[in-house]
Structure formats: C-alpha cells, structure tokens
C-alpha positions in Angstrom: 30.7 31.1 5.1 27.5 30.1 2.7 27.8 34.2 2.4 30.9 34.6 1.6 30.2 31.6 -0.7 26.7 33.0 -2.4 28.3 36.0 -2.2 31.1 34.9 -5.2 28.8 33.0 -6.6 26.9 36.0 -7.6 30.3 37.9 -8.4 30.9 34.8 -11.0 27.0 34.9 -12.0 27.1 38.9 -12.6 31.2 38.7 -13.7 30.5 36.0 -16.7 26.9 37.9 -17.7 29.2 40.7 -18.7 31.1 39.4 -20.1 28.6 37.5 -22.6 26.6 40.5 -22.8 29.5 42.3 -24.2 29.9 40.1 -26.6 26.0 40.3 -27.3 26.6 44.2 -27.1 29.2 44.2 -30.4 26.8 42.3 -32.8 23.9 44.0 -31.2 24.1 47.3 -29.4 24.1 47.3 -25.8 20.6 49.1 -25.2 19.4 45.9 -27.2 21.4 43.2 -25.4 20.4 44.3 -22.1 16.6 44.7 -22.7 16.0 41.1 -24.4 18.9 39.6 -21.8 16.7 41.0 -18.6 14.0 39.9 -20.9 15.4 36.4 -20.6 16.3 36.0 -17.3 12.3 37.6 -16.2 10.8 34.3 -18.4 13.5 31.8 -16.2 12.3 33.5 -13.3 8.5 33.1 -13.8 9.3 29.5 -14.9 11.0 28.8 -11.5 8.5 30.1 -9.6 5.6 27.5 -11.9 7.5 25.7 -10.2 8.5 25.9 -6.9 5.6 27.9 -6.5 6.8 30.5 -3.5 3.9 31.3 -1.8 3.4 35.0 -2.5 5.2 37.8 0.0 3.3 41.2 1.5 3.3 44.1 -1.5 5.2 46.5 0.6 8.3 44.7 -0.2 7.8 43.8 -3.5 6.9 47.4 -4.4 10.7 47.9 -2.6 12.2 45.6 -5.0 10.0 47.0 -8.2 12.0 49.8 -7.3 15.0 48.9 -6.6 15.3 46.6 -9.7 14.8 49.7 -11.6 16.5 52.2 -10.1 19.4 50.2 -10.6 18.5 49.5 -14.5 18.8 53.6 -14.4 21.8 53.8 -12.8 22.7 50.8 -15.4 22.0 53.6 -18.0 23.6 56.3 -17.0 26.9 54.5 -17.2 26.6 53.9 -20.6 26.0 57.7 -21.3 29.3 58.6 -19.1 31.1 55.9 -21.4 30.0 56.9 -24.6 30.4 59.7 -23.4 33.8 59.2 -23.6 34.4 58.7 -20.0 35.1 54.9 -19.4 38.1 55.0 -18.0 36.4 57.2 -14.8 32.7 56.1 -15.4 33.6 52.1 -14.2 35.7 52.6 -11.2 33.9 55.3 -9.0 30.0 53.8 -10.2 32.0 50.4 -9.0 33.6 51.8 -5.8 30.1 53.8 -5.0 28.1 50.5 -5.9 30.2 48.7 -2.9 30.3 51.3 -0.9 27.4 52.2 0.3 26.2 49.3 1.3 29.3 49.4 3.7 27.6 51.5 5.3 24.1 50.7 5.3 25.3 47.4 7.2 27.8 49.0 9.8 24.8 51.5 10.4 22.1 48.4 10.3 23.6 45.7 11.5 27.1 47.2 13.5 31.0 46.7 13.5 31.5 44.0 11.5 34.8 43.4 12.7 38.5 44.8 12.2 39.3 41.9 9.5 36.0 41.9 8.0 36.4 45.9 7.9 40.0 45.4 6.3 38.4 42.5 4.2 37.0 45.3 2.8 39.0 47.9 1.9 40.9 45.5 -0.3 37.9 44.5 -1.9 36.8 47.9 -2.6 40.7 48.6 -3.9 40.4 45.6 -5.8 37.6 46.8 -7.7 38.9 49.9 -8.1 42.2 48.6 -9.7 40.2 46.0 -11.2 37.9 48.0 -13.0 40.2 51.3 -13.8 41.5 51.3 -18.1 45.7 51.1 -17.8 47.0 53.8 -19.9 45.0 56.4 -17.8 46.8 58.4 -14.9 44.9 61.4 -14.4 43.5 62.2 -11.7 40.0 62.1 -10.4 40.1 65.9 -9.3 40.8 66.5 -12.4 37.4 65.3 -14.4 35.2 65.9 -11.1 32.4 67.8 -14.0 32.7 63.7 -15.1 32.1 62.6 -12.3 28.3 63.4 -11.6 26.7 60.6 -14.0 29.0 57.6 -13.3 28.5 57.8 -8.9 24.7 58.8 -9.6 25.2 55.6 -11.2 27.0 53.9 -8.5 24.2 55.3 -6.4 21.9 53.1 -8.2 23.5 50.0 -8.1 24.0 50.9 -4.2 20.2 51.0 -3.7 20.1 47.7 -5.5 22.6 46.5 -2.9 20.0 47.5 0.2 16.8 47.1 -1.2 17.0 43.8 -2.5 18.9 42.6 0.8 15.9 43.9 2.5 13.1 42.7 0.5 15.1 39.8 0.4 14.0 38.5 4.1 10.4 38.0 3.1 11.0 36.1 0.0 13.1 34.9 -3.1 12.2 34.3 -6.4 9.4 37.4 -5.7 11.6 39.6 -5.1 13.5 38.3 -8.1 10.7 38.3 -10.5 9.4 42.3 -8.9 13.5 43.6 -9.1 13.1 42.5 -12.9 10.2 43.8 -13.7 10.6 47.1 -12.7 14.3 46.8 -14.4 12.6 46.0 -18.3 9.7 48.8 -18.0 12.8 51.1 -17.4 14.6 49.9 -20.4 11.4 49.7 -21.9 10.3 53.1 -21.7 14.0 53.7 -22.6 13.7 51.7 -26.1 10.1 53.7 -26.7 11.6 57.3 -26.1 14.9 56.9 -27.6 12.9 55.1 -30.9 15.8 52.8 -31.0 15.1 49.9 -32.9 13.9 46.3 -31.4 16.2 44.1 -34.5 18.8 41.7 -33.0 21.2 40.7 -35.3 20.2 36.6 -35.4 23.8 35.5 -34.1 23.8 37.7 -31.2 20.4 35.3 -29.8 22.6 32.5 -28.3 24.8 35.1 -26.4 21.2 37.2 -24.8 19.8 34.5 -23.9 23.0 32.5 -22.3 23.0 36.2 -20.5 20.0 36.6 -19.7 20.3 33.1 -17.5 23.9 34.4 -16.0 22.6 37.5 -14.9 19.7 36.2 -13.4 21.5 33.7 -11.5 23.7 36.6 -10.3 20.9 37.5 -8.9 19.2 34.6 -7.5 23.3 34.4 -5.3 23.1 37.5 -4.5 19.6 37.2 -3.3 21.0 33.9 -1.0 23.6 35.6 0.2 21.8 39.0 2.0 19.8 35.9 3.5 22.8 33.7 4.6 24.6 37.4 6.3 25.5 40.2 6.0 24.2 42.9 3.4 27.6 44.5 3.6 29.9 40.6 2.6 27.0 39.8 0.0 27.3 43.7 -1.8 31.2 43.5 -1.7 31.7 40.5 -3.0 29.0 40.3 -5.1 30.3 43.3 -6.4 33.9 41.5 -7.3 31.9 40.4 -10.3 34.9 42.5 -12.5 37.1 39.9 -12.0 35.6 37.4 -13.6 34.8 39.7 -16.3 38.6 40.1 -16.7 39.0 36.3 -16.1 36.9 34.8 -18.7 38.4 38.1 -21.1 41.5 36.9 -20.7 41.1 33.3 -21.3 39.1 33.5 -23.7 39.2 36.1 -25.6 43.0 35.9 -25.0 43.1 39.6 -23.9 46.1 40.8 -22.0 45.6 41.7 -18.4 47.2 44.6 -17.0 49.0 45.2 -14.5 46.8 46.8 -12.6 43.9 44.6 -12.9 46.7 41.4 -11.6 47.0 43.3 -8.7 43.3 43.7 -7.4 42.8 40.3 -8.5 45.1 39.3 -6.0 44.2 42.1 -3.8 40.4 40.1 -4.0 41.9 36.8 -2.7 44.0 37.7 0.1 40.6 40.0 0.9 38.5 36.6 0.8 41.0 35.3 3.2 40.1 38.2 5.7 36.4 37.9 5.4 36.7 34.5 5.6 38.8 34.7 8.7 
C-alpha cells in the first residue's frame, strides 16, 4: 500500500511539475525552463543532504543513477525535438507508453509475475496513459507514421531506463540517489545549451514558476524513490507514469482548458486501475 501511495504522490508531483513547467516554457522557452528547473531541484537536494546527512553509499550505484539522470534528460530532449517537428500527437503517447512498459517487463522478469489483478491494473494504466496523452482529433493510425516513431520510442526508452536504474540505486540510498540523478540531468542540459548556443537569459516573470517547477519535480522524484523502496519496480513505475492525468486536471481547473473525451475516459481508467492495484 505504501508503494501505491508513494507512486501516486510521484504522479501528482510530476504532473504538477509538467503543468508549471509548461507555463514557464511559454514565458522563457522550454529548454531554459528545463535547465533552470533541474538546477533549482538540485539546490533543494543539496539542502536536504546537508540537513539529513544521509551516509554516502557505494560509488557504483551513484554512477548508475548518474547515467540514469543523463539518459532520462536526453530522452526529454528527444521528446521535445519530436514535438517541435510537429509530431506531438504521436510523440507524447508513444514515449509515455514505452516509459511505463519497460519497467513492467523488467519487474516481471526480475521480481516475478505480480498477480493477475495487478497485471490487469497495469493494462488499464497503460491504456489510460495513452488516452490521456494523445491529442484530440488525431485518429490516424500509428502504423502510417512509423518513420515518426524513432525519437518518441527512444525518448520512452530513456524514461523507462531511468525508472529501472533509479529503482535499483534507491535500494542503497534516497537523497544521494536523487542528487546523482539530478547532476546527470543538469550536465546534459548544460552541454546541450552550450552546443546549441541557446541564450541563458530567463524572463523575469518565469522565475517563480521555474522555482515551483523545480520543487515539484524533485518532490516527484523523491516519491518515486520512496515507492521503489516500499514495493515492486513495476507498480512504482506504472503509477508514477500516470502523471499526465494530474497535468490535464490542473489545466482544466486552473486554466479552464476543456478535457477531451478520450482524456476523461483515461482518467476514469486510472481510477479503476488503482482499485485493481490495491486489491
């Protein structure tokens, strides 16, 4: 039960972070919002490490999770590039589905079959992720756009790999795992900004949103780690991957954006999936 509660906490944290990050991106650009959001999250982790004084774990798990943070952020850049290329309706659901599917496969192989009801809950959750993430009005078949799937699939593999590696490292430490993964992400964004010669200037009115985004994102990471420590990899990852539902709900409440019928069905499936996972 703790794993389920923490997984839902991760979904809420990441969903709220995506919402605030989206608002910040409108004001100062997506890449700058991601970079400074990651940096703000790193500051929060350093403060937590200073206060809690968690013992330093072995370097091997830290190196693994440093790579996890780097590959997760690389996946995010691939997703952004696919979305900039006009493939948003395909990129978002494909990457989200792949990110959740990989931990399910890894969890089944490493930890055994989770049980029929839990597996049905996974199926409902994956369906919900697809419905919530897809763009309304796009009814074209995915098979007609195979050439557009490369970057979204790679992005999803990056996200799924992040889930798996962080789960493994989280058995050794909590806050050092968060620190190492965030260092990996910040380094990737820093190199990207240098290579692309992007401007570093941030719009003044985006500052509070970036700070809030950094806090919410690192809170989501923390809840995912707690979920990983409390239970199975697949349960923690699938529940954490439901974050698009939180983003959609916040947009509907705060921005009065209309919830598409497919998204409403997806949110309903989320609730049913949670019931299956808690039985």
